[in-house]
A tleap script that builds the chain and sets N, CA, C and O, in Angstrom:
source leaprc.protein.ff14SB
mol = sequence {
  NMET GLY LEU PHE GLY LYS ILE PHE THR TRP
  TRP ASP GLY ALA THR ILE GLY THR LEU LEU
  PHE SER ALA TRP HIE GLY ARG LYS VAL GLY
  GLU ASP ALA VAL GLY ASN ARG TYR PHE GLU
  SER LYS ASP GLY ALA LYS ARG TRP VAL LEU
  TYR LYS GLY ALA ASN ASP ALA ALA CYS VAL
  SER PRO ASP TRP HIE GLY TRP LEU HIE HIE
  SER TYR ASP GLY LEU PRO ALA ASP VAL LEU
  PRO PRO PRO ARG ASP TRP GLN SER GLY ALA
  SER GLY ASN PRO THR GLY THR ALA ALA ALA
  TYR ARG PRO ALA GLY ALA LEU ASP SER GLY
  GLY LYS ARG ALA ALA ALA SER SER ASP TYR
  GLN ALA TRP ALA PRO ASP CALA
}
set mol.1.N position { 8.545 35.411 -12.528 }
set mol.1.CA position { 9.816 35.529 -11.861 }
set mol.1.C position { 10.742 36.340 -12.751 }
set mol.1.O position { 10.788 36.148 -13.966 }
set mol.2.N position { 11.468 37.235 -12.134 }
set mol.2.CA position { 12.364 38.099 -12.877 }
set mol.2.C position { 13.688 37.435 -13.192 }
set mol.2.O position { 13.909 36.265 -12.879 }
set mol.3.N position { 14.555 38.198 -13.811 }
set mol.3.CA position { 15.873 37.702 -14.197 }
set mol.3.C position { 16.674 37.284 -12.980 }
set mol.3.O position { 17.343 36.251 -13.008 }
set mol.4.N position { 16.618 38.075 -11.896 }
set mol.4.CA position { 17.342 37.739 -10.675 }
set mol.4.C position { 16.910 36.388 -10.127 }
set mol.4.O position { 17.749 35.585 -9.719 }
set mol.5.N position { 15.619 36.134 -10.115 }
set mol.5.CA position { 15.106 34.855 -9.638 }
set mol.5.C position { 15.513 33.699 -10.528 }
set mol.5.O position { 15.797 32.608 -10.034 }
set mol.6.N position { 15.546 33.918 -11.827 }
set mol.6.CA position { 15.950 32.861 -12.761 }
set mol.6.C position { 17.415 32.483 -12.583 }
set mol.6.O position { 17.792 31.336 -12.821 }
set mol.7.N position { 18.237 33.431 -12.169 }
set mol.7.CA position { 19.665 33.155 -11.994 }
set mol.7.C position { 19.904 32.262 -10.789 }
set mol.7.O position { 20.747 31.367 -10.838 }
set mol.8.N position { 19.163 32.497 -9.697 }
set mol.8.CA position { 19.511 31.845 -8.437 }
set mol.8.C position { 18.553 30.766 -7.953 }
set mol.8.O position { 18.939 29.966 -7.100 }
set mol.9.N position { 17.341 30.704 -8.448 }
set mol.9.CA position { 16.412 29.709 -7.916 }
set mol.9.C position { 16.383 28.471 -8.785 }
set mol.9.O position { 16.177 28.559 -9.996 }
set mol.10.N position { 16.587 27.331 -8.179 }
set mol.10.CA position { 16.589 26.061 -8.902 }
set mol.10.C position { 15.288 25.304 -8.695 }
set mol.10.O position { 14.993 24.385 -9.459 }
set mol.11.N position { 14.499 25.661 -7.687 }
set mol.11.CA position { 13.306 24.890 -7.350 }
set mol.11.C position { 12.082 25.297 -8.151 }
set mol.11.O position { 11.061 24.611 -8.093 }
set mol.12.N position { 12.153 26.372 -8.884 }
set mol.12.CA position { 10.995 26.846 -9.630 }
set mol.12.C position { 11.326 26.929 -11.119 }
set mol.12.O position { 11.200 27.993 -11.725 }
set mol.13.N position { 11.739 25.836 -11.695 }
set mol.13.CA position { 12.089 25.806 -13.115 }
set mol.13.C position { 13.590 25.880 -13.308 }
set mol.13.O position { 14.352 26.008 -12.350 }
set mol.14.N position { 13.993 25.798 -14.546 }
set mol.14.CA position { 15.417 25.772 -14.880 }
set mol.14.C position { 16.041 27.149 -14.707 }
set mol.14.O position { 15.423 28.164 -15.026 }
set mol.15.N position { 17.275 27.178 -14.197 }
set mol.15.CA position { 18.006 28.426 -14.075 }
set mol.15.C position { 18.595 28.796 -15.430 }
set mol.15.O position { 18.579 28.000 -16.369 }
set mol.16.N position { 19.108 30.002 -15.515 }
set mol.16.CA position { 19.719 30.452 -16.767 }
set mol.16.C position { 20.916 29.570 -17.110 }
set mol.16.O position { 21.135 29.249 -18.278 }
set mol.17.N position { 21.684 29.180 -16.110 }
set mol.17.CA position { 22.834 28.311 -16.349 }
set mol.17.C position { 22.422 26.972 -16.950 }
set mol.17.O position { 23.083 26.464 -17.856 }
set mol.18.N position { 21.349 26.411 -16.452 }
set mol.18.CA position { 20.865 25.135 -16.988 }
set mol.18.C position { 20.372 25.296 -18.414 }
set mol.18.O position { 20.618 24.437 -19.260 }
set mol.19.N position { 19.679 26.389 -18.684 }
set mol.19.CA position { 19.205 26.637 -20.043 }
set mol.19.C position { 20.371 26.803 -21.016 }
set mol.19.O position { 20.337 26.271 -22.126 }
set mol.20.N position { 21.401 27.540 -20.601 }
set mol.20.CA position { 22.573 27.717 -21.466 }
set mol.20.C position { 23.322 26.403 -21.658 }
set mol.20.O position { 23.756 26.090 -22.766 }
set mol.21.N position { 23.474 25.630 -20.576 }
set mol.21.CA position { 24.136 24.333 -20.673 }
set mol.21.C position { 23.391 23.421 -21.646 }
set mol.21.O position { 24.009 22.731 -22.457 }
set mol.22.N position { 22.061 23.421 -21.560 }
set mol.22.CA position { 21.263 22.569 -22.437 }
set mol.22.C position { 21.422 22.991 -23.892 }
set mol.22.O position { 21.446 22.142 -24.783 }
set mol.23.N position { 21.530 24.287 -24.139 }
set mol.23.CA position { 21.673 24.773 -25.512 }
set mol.23.C position { 23.049 24.466 -26.080 }
set mol.23.O position { 23.166 24.149 -27.264 }
set mol.24.N position { 24.100 24.553 -25.256 }
set mol.24.CA position { 25.460 24.366 -25.758 }
set mol.24.C position { 25.900 22.907 -25.785 }
set mol.24.O position { 26.560 22.479 -26.732 }
set mol.25.N position { 25.548 22.150 -24.770 }
set mol.25.CA position { 26.097 20.794 -24.623 }
set mol.25.C position { 25.109 19.685 -24.919 }
set mol.25.O position { 25.466 18.509 -24.848 }
set mol.26.N position { 23.894 20.028 -25.244 }
set mol.26.CA position { 22.910 18.982 -25.469 }
set mol.26.C position { 22.074 19.236 -26.700 }
set mol.26.O position { 22.139 20.290 -27.332 }
set mol.27.N position { 21.291 18.232 -27.010 }
set mol.27.CA position { 20.342 18.377 -28.114 }
set mol.27.C position { 18.985 17.909 -27.620 }
set mol.27.O position { 18.876 16.913 -26.905 }
set mol.28.N position { 17.962 18.638 -28.010 }
set mol.28.CA position { 16.601 18.300 -27.590 }
set mol.28.C position { 16.149 17.072 -28.370 }
set mol.28.O position { 16.254 17.027 -29.596 }
set mol.29.N position { 15.641 16.069 -27.637 }
set mol.29.CA position { 15.195 14.840 -28.285 }
set mol.29.C position { 13.686 14.671 -28.248 }
set mol.29.O position { 13.136 13.879 -29.013 }
set mol.30.N position { 13.005 15.404 -27.369 }
set mol.30.CA position { 11.560 15.246 -27.325 }
set mol.30.C position { 10.903 16.086 -26.256 }
set mol.30.O position { 11.551 16.778 -25.471 }
set mol.31.N position { 9.594 15.993 -26.261 }
set mol.31.CA position { 8.761 16.718 -25.305 }
set mol.31.C position { 7.569 15.831 -24.983 }
set mol.31.O position { 7.049 15.142 -25.860 }
set mol.32.N position { 7.134 15.845 -23.720 }
set mol.32.CA position { 5.993 15.015 -23.343 }
set mol.32.C position { 4.706 15.833 -23.360 }
set mol.32.O position { 4.715 17.016 -23.702 }
set mol.33.N position { 3.613 15.197 -22.992 }
set mol.33.CA position { 2.305 15.832 -23.045 }
set mol.33.C position { 2.177 16.978 -22.047 }
set mol.33.O position { 1.387 17.896 -22.266 }
set mol.34.N position { 2.931 16.941 -20.968 }
set mol.34.CA position { 2.865 17.982 -19.947 }
set mol.34.C position { 3.629 19.231 -20.387 }
set mol.34.O position { 3.326 20.335 -19.935 }
set mol.35.N position { 4.608 19.062 -21.257 }
set mol.35.CA position { 5.425 20.180 -21.713 }
set mol.35.C position { 6.862 20.108 -21.250 }
set mol.35.O position { 7.638 21.021 -21.532 }
set mol.36.N position { 7.248 19.044 -20.542 }
set mol.36.CA position { 8.639 18.854 -20.150 }
set mol.36.C position { 9.470 18.586 -21.402 }
set mol.36.O position { 9.028 17.882 -22.310 }
set mol.37.N position { 10.677 19.154 -21.442 }
set mol.37.CA position { 11.569 18.962 -22.588 }
set mol.37.C position { 12.725 18.059 -22.176 }
set mol.37.O position { 13.292 18.220 -21.095 }
set mol.38.N position { 13.070 17.116 -23.032 }
set mol.38.CA position { 14.095 16.119 -22.732 }
set mol.38.C position { 15.303 16.331 -23.629 }
set mol.38.O position { 15.175 16.552 -24.833 }
set mol.39.N position { 16.495 16.259 -23.009 }
set mol.39.CA position { 17.739 16.520 -23.703 }
set mol.39.C position { 18.705 15.362 -23.522 }
set mol.39.O position { 18.597 14.568 -22.587 }
set mol.40.N position { 19.654 15.292 -24.447 }
set mol.40.CA position { 20.704 14.284 -24.401 }
set mol.40.C position { 22.011 14.966 -24.753 }
set mol.40.O position { 22.040 15.845 -25.615 }
set mol.41.N position { 23.103 14.566 -24.091 }
set mol.41.CA position { 24.400 15.135 -24.438 }
set mol.41.C position { 24.776 14.711 -25.847 }
set mol.41.O position { 24.266 13.719 -26.369 }
set mol.42.N position { 25.661 15.465 -26.447 }
set mol.42.CA position { 26.005 15.205 -27.846 }
set mol.42.C position { 26.650 13.840 -28.049 }
set mol.42.O position { 26.551 13.264 -29.132 }
set mol.43.N position { 27.309 13.319 -27.017 }
set mol.43.CA position { 27.882 11.976 -27.124 }
set mol.43.C position { 26.911 10.889 -26.664 }
set mol.43.O position { 27.232 9.704 -26.762 }
set mol.44.N position { 25.738 11.262 -26.167 }
set mol.44.CA position { 24.711 10.306 -25.764 }
set mol.44.C position { 24.888 9.718 -24.387 }
set mol.44.O position { 24.138 8.818 -24.010 }
set mol.45.N position { 25.863 10.198 -23.610 }
set mol.45.CA position { 26.141 9.616 -22.301 }
set mol.45.C position { 25.199 10.132 -21.211 }
set mol.45.O position { 24.862 9.389 -20.290 }
set mol.46.N position { 24.773 11.392 -21.302 }
set mol.46.CA position { 23.943 11.981 -20.252 }
set mol.46.C position { 22.588 12.376 -20.813 }
set mol.46.O position { 22.472 12.767 -21.975 }
set mol.47.N position { 21.572 12.271 -19.980 }
set mol.47.CA position { 20.214 12.644 -20.341 }
set mol.47.C position { 19.614 13.440 -19.198 }
set mol.47.O position { 19.873 13.148 -18.030 }
set mol.48.N position { 18.804 14.455 -19.531 }
set mol.48.CA position { 18.182 15.266 -18.500 }
set mol.48.C position { 16.880 15.853 -19.002 }
set mol.48.O position { 16.562 15.799 -20.190 }
set mol.49.N position { 16.136 16.418 -18.060 }
set mol.49.CA position { 14.817 16.986 -18.358 }
set mol.49.C position { 14.779 18.422 -17.863 }
set mol.49.O position { 15.309 18.737 -16.798 }
set mol.50.N position { 14.151 19.284 -18.638 }
set mol.50.CA position { 13.824 20.635 -18.200 }
set mol.50.C position { 12.325 20.658 -17.977 }
set mol.50.O position { 11.541 20.544 -18.919 }
set mol.51.N position { 11.937 20.806 -16.715 }
set mol.51.CA position { 10.530 20.736 -16.347 }
set mol.51.C position { 9.783 21.977 -16.792 }
set mol.51.O position { 10.340 23.075 -16.824 }
set mol.52.N position { 8.540 21.798 -17.127 }
set mol.52.CA position { 7.663 22.940 -17.362 }
set mol.52.C position { 7.062 23.281 -16.010 }
set mol.52.O position { 6.286 22.497 -15.464 }
set mol.53.N position { 7.400 24.406 -15.478 }
set mol.53.CA position { 6.945 24.779 -14.147 }
set mol.53.C position { 7.924 24.326 -13.087 }
set mol.53.O position { 9.133 24.294 -13.316 }
set mol.54.N position { 7.399 23.977 -11.932 }
set mol.54.CA position { 8.244 23.602 -10.793 }
set mol.54.C position { 8.992 22.305 -11.074 }
set mol.54.O position { 8.518 21.439 -11.810 }
set mol.55.N position { 10.172 22.192 -10.470 }
set mol.55.CA position { 10.981 20.986 -10.615 }
set mol.55.C position { 10.394 19.887 -9.746 }
set mol.55.O position { 10.635 19.842 -8.539 }
set mol.56.N position { 9.626 19.004 -10.364 }
set mol.56.CA position { 8.965 17.924 -9.641 }
set mol.56.C position { 9.117 16.654 -10.456 }
set mol.56.O position { 8.544 16.528 -11.538 }
set mol.57.N position { 9.894 15.713 -9.931 }
set mol.57.CA position { 10.153 14.479 -10.664 }
set mol.57.C position { 8.897 13.647 -10.880 }
set mol.57.O position { 8.871 12.795 -11.767 }
set mol.58.N position { 7.857 13.876 -10.088 }
set mol.58.CA position { 6.608 13.139 -10.272 }
set mol.58.C position { 5.902 13.543 -11.565 }
set mol.58.O position { 4.965 12.869 -11.992 }
set mol.59.N position { 6.339 14.625 -12.187 }
set mol.59.CA position { 5.730 15.069 -13.446 }
set mol.59.C position { 6.289 14.338 -14.662 }
set mol.59.O position { 5.788 14.521 -15.771 }
set mol.60.N position { 7.308 13.523 -14.476 }
set mol.60.CA position { 7.886 12.760 -15.583 }
set mol.60.C position { 7.074 11.482 -15.758 }
set mol.60.O position { 6.860 10.742 -14.799 }
set mol.61.N position { 6.624 11.226 -16.979 }
set mol.61.CA position { 5.826 10.027 -17.238 }
set mol.61.C position { 6.716 8.784 -17.148 }
set mol.61.O position { 7.931 8.891 -17.313 }
set mol.62.N position { 6.141 7.619 -16.891 }
set mol.62.CA position { 6.934 6.393 -16.802 }
set mol.62.C position { 7.730 6.096 -18.078 }
set mol.62.O position { 8.835 5.559 -18.009 }
set mol.63.N position { 7.174 6.443 -19.228 }
set mol.63.CA position { 7.890 6.194 -20.484 }
set mol.63.C position { 9.189 6.982 -20.536 }
set mol.63.O position { 10.247 6.431 -20.838 }
set mol.64.N position { 9.104 8.263 -20.241 }
set mol.64.CA position { 10.302 9.102 -20.284 }
set mol.64.C position { 11.227 8.801 -19.117 }
set mol.64.O position { 12.439 8.974 -19.239 }
set mol.65.N position { 10.689 8.355 -17.991 }
set mol.65.CA position { 11.531 7.969 -16.866 }
set mol.65.C position { 12.469 6.832 -17.280 }
set mol.65.O position { 13.653 6.844 -16.944 }
set mol.66.N position { 11.936 5.859 -18.003 }
set mol.66.CA position { 12.773 4.770 -18.493 }
set mol.66.C position { 13.863 5.255 -19.428 }
set mol.66.O position { 14.988 4.759 -19.377 }
set mol.67.N position { 13.546 6.210 -20.273 }
set mol.67.CA position { 14.542 6.753 -21.190 }
set mol.67.C position { 15.617 7.521 -20.424 }
set mol.67.O position { 16.805 7.391 -20.720 }
set mol.68.N position { 15.201 8.327 -19.435 }
set mol.68.CA position { 16.165 9.100 -18.650 }
set mol.68.C position { 17.170 8.215 -17.931 }
set mol.68.O position { 18.331 8.591 -17.771 }
set mol.69.N position { 16.731 7.048 -17.499 }
set mol.69.CA position { 17.590 6.145 -16.740 }
set mol.69.C position { 18.225 5.063 -17.606 }
set mol.69.O position { 18.670 4.037 -17.091 }
set mol.70.N position { 18.271 5.288 -18.925 }
set mol.70.CA position { 18.936 4.398 -19.879 }
set mol.70.C position { 18.374 2.978 -19.853 }
set mol.70.O position { 19.110 2.021 -20.090 }
set mol.71.N position { 17.077 2.828 -19.569 }
set mol.71.CA position { 16.466 1.504 -19.626 }
set mol.71.C position { 16.362 1.016 -21.065 }
set mol.71.O position { 16.377 -0.188 -21.322 }
set mol.72.N position { 16.256 1.939 -21.984 }
set mol.72.CA position { 16.269 1.632 -23.411 }
set mol.72.C position { 16.905 2.804 -24.138 }
set mol.72.O position { 16.899 3.932 -23.645 }
set mol.73.N position { 17.452 2.528 -25.310 }
set mol.73.CA position { 18.215 3.543 -26.026 }
set mol.73.C position { 17.350 4.455 -26.876 }
set mol.73.O position { 17.620 5.653 -26.962 }
set mol.74.N position { 16.316 3.915 -27.505 }
set mol.74.CA position { 15.474 4.727 -28.376 }
set mol.74.C position { 14.503 5.591 -27.596 }
set mol.74.O position { 14.358 5.445 -26.382 }
set mol.75.N position { 13.846 6.485 -28.300 }
set mol.75.CA position { 12.835 7.327 -27.677 }
set mol.75.C position { 11.604 6.491 -27.337 }
set mol.75.O position { 11.339 5.490 -28.002 }
set mol.76.N position { 10.848 6.885 -26.311 }
set mol.76.CA position { 9.690 6.086 -25.893 }
set mol.76.C position { 8.691 5.818 -27.025 }
set mol.76.O position { 8.146 4.718 -27.113 }
set mol.77.N position { 8.451 6.792 -27.875 }
set mol.77.CA position { 7.483 6.601 -28.957 }
set mol.77.C position { 7.957 5.564 -29.964 }
set mol.77.O position { 7.140 4.906 -30.607 }
set mol.78.N position { 9.267 5.411 -30.105 }
set mol.78.CA position { 9.820 4.461 -31.069 }
set mol.78.C position { 9.991 3.065 -30.496 }
set mol.78.O position { 9.842 2.077 -31.216 }
set mol.79.N position { 10.298 2.973 -29.223 }
set mol.79.CA position { 10.659 1.692 -28.606 }
set mol.79.C position { 9.468 0.989 -27.958 }
set mol.79.O position { 9.311 -0.224 -28.097 }
set mol.80.N position { 8.644 1.735 -27.261 }
set mol.80.CA position { 7.567 1.126 -26.486 }
set mol.80.C position { 6.322 0.885 -27.334 }
set mol.80.O position { 6.071 1.614 -28.294 }
set mol.81.N position { 5.553 -0.123 -26.986 }
set mol.81.CA position { 4.298 -0.352 -27.715 }
set mol.81.C position { 3.291 0.747 -27.398 }
set mol.81.O position { 3.391 1.394 -26.355 }
set mol.82.N position { 2.336 0.961 -28.270 }
set mol.82.CA position { 1.335 1.998 -27.981 }
set mol.82.C position { 0.515 1.611 -26.751 }
set mol.82.O position { 0.346 0.425 -26.467 }
set mol.83.N position { 0.006 2.602 -26.022 }
set mol.83.CA position { -0.773 2.268 -24.816 }
set mol.83.C position { -2.069 1.555 -25.176 }
set mol.83.O position { -2.677 1.819 -26.214 }
set mol.84.N position { -2.473 0.659 -24.307 }
set mol.84.CA position { -3.729 -0.075 -24.499 }
set mol.84.C position { -4.915 0.807 -24.162 }
set mol.84.O position { -4.764 1.835 -23.502 }
set mol.85.N position { -6.085 0.410 -24.608 }
set mol.85.CA position { -7.296 1.191 -24.355 }
set mol.85.C position { -7.629 1.279 -22.871 }
set mol.85.O position { -8.170 2.285 -22.413 }
set mol.86.N position { -7.308 0.231 -22.122 }
set mol.86.CA position { -7.677 0.188 -20.722 }
set mol.86.C position { -6.665 0.899 -19.819 }
set mol.86.O position { -6.925 1.066 -18.627 }
set mol.87.N position { -5.529 1.317 -20.355 }
set mol.87.CA position { -4.524 1.985 -19.542 }
set mol.87.C position { -4.875 3.459 -19.360 }
set mol.87.O position { -5.303 4.135 -20.295 }
set mol.88.N position { -4.685 3.934 -18.142 }
set mol.88.CA position { -4.904 5.356 -17.886 }
set mol.88.C position { -3.582 6.096 -18.016 }
set mol.88.O position { -2.513 5.486 -17.969 }
set mol.89.N position { -3.656 7.373 -18.174 }
set mol.89.CA position { -2.452 8.181 -18.303 }
set mol.89.C position { -1.726 8.314 -16.980 }
set mol.89.O position { -2.277 8.025 -15.918 }
set mol.90.N position { -0.486 8.755 -17.059 }
set mol.90.CA position { 0.304 8.951 -15.846 }
set mol.90.C position { -0.235 10.135 -15.072 }
set mol.90.O position { -0.680 11.122 -15.659 }
set mol.91.N position { -0.195 10.037 -13.769 }
set mol.91.CA position { -0.624 11.147 -12.922 }
set mol.91.C position { 0.494 11.457 -11.944 }
set mol.91.O position { 1.334 10.605 -11.657 }
set mol.92.N position { 0.500 12.658 -11.444 }
set mol.92.CA position { 1.527 13.064 -10.499 }
set mol.92.C position { 1.299 12.461 -9.120 }
set mol.92.O position { 0.316 11.756 -8.893 }
set mol.93.N position { 2.202 12.743 -8.220 }
set mol.93.CA position { 2.116 12.250 -6.856 }
set mol.93.C position { 1.155 13.133 -6.062 }
set mol.93.O position { 1.441 14.315 -5.875 }
set mol.94.N position { 0.017 12.597 -5.585 }
set mol.94.CA position { -0.960 13.429 -4.881 }
set mol.94.C position { -0.687 13.596 -3.388 }
set mol.94.O position { -1.519 14.166 -2.682 }
set mol.95.N position { 0.442 13.120 -2.891 }
set mol.95.CA position { 0.746 13.231 -1.472 }
set mol.95.C position { 0.737 14.694 -1.041 }
set mol.95.O position { 1.345 15.543 -1.692 }
set mol.96.N position { 0.053 14.980 0.046 }
set mol.96.CA position { -0.013 16.338 0.563 }
set mol.96.C position { -1.105 17.176 -0.069 }
set mol.96.O position { -1.230 18.357 0.254 }
set mol.97.N position { -1.894 16.607 -0.952 }
set mol.97.CA position { -2.980 17.346 -1.584 }
set mol.97.C position { -4.317 16.760 -1.139 }
set mol.97.O position { -4.353 15.768 -0.411 }
set mol.98.N position { -5.398 17.366 -1.572 }
set mol.98.CA position { -6.724 16.854 -1.232 }
set mol.98.C position { -7.006 15.515 -1.905 }
set mol.98.O position { -7.870 14.768 -1.449 }
set mol.99.N position { -6.290 15.202 -2.982 }
set mol.99.CA position { -6.510 13.949 -3.703 }
set mol.99.C position { -5.720 12.774 -3.118 }
set mol.99.O position { -5.802 11.666 -3.648 }
set mol.100.N position { -4.964 12.987 -2.046 }
set mol.100.CA position { -4.162 11.930 -1.442 }
set mol.100.C position { -5.056 10.856 -0.825 }
set mol.100.O position { -6.176 11.141 -0.401 }
set mol.101.N position { -4.557 9.622 -0.776 }
set mol.101.CA position { -5.299 8.510 -0.185 }
set mol.101.C position { -5.272 8.631 1.330 }
set mol.101.O position { -4.213 8.797 1.935 }
set mol.102.N position { -6.440 8.547 1.926 }
set mol.102.CA position { -6.566 8.597 3.376 }
set mol.102.C position { -7.448 7.439 3.832 }
set mol.102.O position { -8.667 7.490 3.666 }
set mol.103.N position { -6.849 6.397 4.402 }
set mol.103.CA position { -7.652 5.256 4.847 }
set mol.103.C position { -8.535 5.632 6.035 }
set mol.103.O position { -8.428 6.731 6.578 }
set mol.104.N position { -9.389 4.724 6.422 }
set mol.104.CA position { -10.392 4.993 7.459 }
set mol.104.C position { -9.769 5.400 8.793 }
set mol.104.O position { -10.365 6.212 9.501 }
set mol.105.N position { -8.622 4.889 9.166 }
set mol.105.CA position { -8.018 5.199 10.458 }
set mol.105.C position { -7.108 6.404 10.446 }
set mol.105.O position { -6.532 6.735 11.483 }
set mol.106.N position { -6.952 7.074 9.324 }
set mol.106.CA position { -6.051 8.212 9.230 }
set mol.106.C position { -6.588 9.395 10.026 }
set mol.106.O position { -7.801 9.563 10.152 }
set mol.107.N position { -5.700 10.203 10.556 }
set mol.107.CA position { -6.119 11.358 11.338 }
set mol.107.C position { -6.894 12.354 10.491 }
set mol.107.O position { -7.809 13.007 10.993 }
set mol.108.N position { -6.545 12.483 9.222 }
set mol.108.CA position { -7.265 13.402 8.336 }
set mol.108.C position { -8.683 12.928 8.056 }
set mol.108.O position { -9.532 13.719 7.645 }
set mol.109.N position { -8.945 11.645 8.275 }
set mol.109.CA position { -10.281 11.104 8.028 }
set mol.109.C position { -11.078 10.950 9.316 }
set mol.109.O position { -12.110 10.280 9.321 }
set mol.110.N position { -10.632 11.540 10.378 }
set mol.110.CA position { -11.356 11.455 11.642 }
set mol.110.C position { -10.656 10.607 12.684 }
set mol.110.O position { -11.007 10.691 13.861 }
set mol.111.N position { -9.695 9.804 12.310 }
set mol.111.CA position { -8.920 9.015 13.250 }
set mol.111.C position { -9.637 7.832 13.854 }
set mol.111.O position { -9.111 7.226 14.788 }
set mol.112.N position { -10.790 7.478 13.379 }
set mol.112.CA position { -11.542 6.335 13.908 }
set mol.112.C position { -11.512 5.217 12.875 }
set mol.112.O position { -11.688 5.445 11.678 }
set mol.113.N position { -11.285 4.013 13.365 }
set mol.113.CA position { -11.326 2.869 12.469 }
set mol.113.C position { -12.190 1.788 13.099 }
set mol.113.O position { -12.478 1.820 14.296 }
set mol.114.N position { -12.590 0.848 12.289 }
set mol.114.CA position { -13.419 -0.255 12.783 }
set mol.114.C position { -12.610 -1.112 13.753 }
set mol.114.O position { -11.398 -1.266 13.605 }
set mol.115.N position { -13.285 -1.650 14.721 }
set mol.115.CA position { -12.616 -2.527 15.678 }
set mol.115.C position { -12.130 -3.782 14.977 }
set mol.115.O position { -12.765 -4.271 14.042 }
set mol.116.N position { -10.998 -4.299 15.435 }
set mol.116.CA position { -10.451 -5.511 14.836 }
set mol.116.C position { -11.365 -6.691 15.142 }
set mol.116.O position { -11.879 -6.809 16.254 }
set mol.117.N position { -11.566 -7.548 14.176 }
set mol.117.CA position { -12.483 -8.674 14.360 }
set mol.117.C position { -11.737 -10.006 14.308 }
set mol.117.O position { -12.338 -11.037 14.005 }
set mol.118.N position { -10.448 -9.996 14.597 }
set mol.118.CA position { -9.687 -11.247 14.514 }
set mol.118.C position { -9.608 -11.912 15.878 }
set mol.118.O position { -10.141 -11.399 16.861 }
set mol.119.N position { -8.948 -13.043 15.929 }
set mol.119.CA position { -8.810 -13.763 17.181 }
set mol.119.C position { -7.446 -13.477 17.814 }
set mol.119.O position { -6.906 -14.320 18.529 }
set mol.120.N position { -6.908 -12.331 17.562 }
set mol.120.CA position { -5.605 -11.955 18.091 }
set mol.120.C position { -5.689 -11.706 19.589 }
set mol.120.O position { -6.605 -11.045 20.078 }
set mol.121.N position { -4.715 -12.248 20.301 }
set mol.121.CA position { -4.622 -11.996 21.735 }
set mol.121.C position { -3.209 -11.545 22.030 }
set mol.121.O position { -2.242 -12.167 21.591 }
set mol.122.N position { -3.096 -10.473 22.767 }
set mol.122.CA position { -1.791 -9.904 23.072 }
set mol.122.C position { -0.993 -10.849 23.967 }
set mol.122.O position { -1.569 -11.566 24.785 }
set mol.123.N position { 0.294 -10.851 23.819 }
set mol.123.CA position { 1.176 -11.660 24.617 }
set mol.123.C position { 1.319 -11.054 26.010 }
set mol.123.O position { 1.473 -9.841 26.151 }
set mol.124.N position { 1.271 -11.871 27.003 }
set mol.124.CA position { 1.461 -11.413 28.377 }
set mol.124.C position { 2.665 -12.160 28.958 }
set mol.124.O position { 2.766 -13.373 28.775 }
set mol.125.N position { 3.570 -11.483 29.643 }
set mol.125.CA position { 4.784 -12.137 30.128 }
set mol.125.C position { 4.533 -13.184 31.208 }
set mol.125.O position { 5.341 -14.103 31.338 }
set mol.126.N position { 3.449 -13.094 31.996 }
set mol.126.CA position { 3.204 -14.063 33.051 }
set mol.126.C position { 2.320 -15.224 32.590 }
set mol.126.O position { 1.944 -16.062 33.409 }
set mol.127.N position { 1.986 -15.294 31.328 }
set mol.127.CA position { 1.113 -16.377 30.884 }
set mol.127.C position { 1.903 -17.627 30.576 }
set mol.127.O position { 1.325 -18.642 30.187 }
savepdb mol mol.pdb
quit
């Protein structure tokens, strides 16, 4: 994307204004495994993220999400316990992709589901 696109597009990464604001009014406090950079205002009141790539909040890990929303004051690496062996890493939102969950009755899966096997009987007004 050229300079013109960087000035006016907000949906495909940080604009020039956001980059300048982050440099003048904030200080970088960390970076996650994906490459997102996290900033805090000099007085500590505001926190924000500059995404690597498209602006997608699903790319923020749960640890940094807690920090962004002031759930804890310290950085995630300092405050939170280390991840357990059985824990998997954070993943993005797969909605709208091939990796999305599609149950048996979903239209994308053929739209057919197993017949209900319960003893449910529909209500009839004359009964």
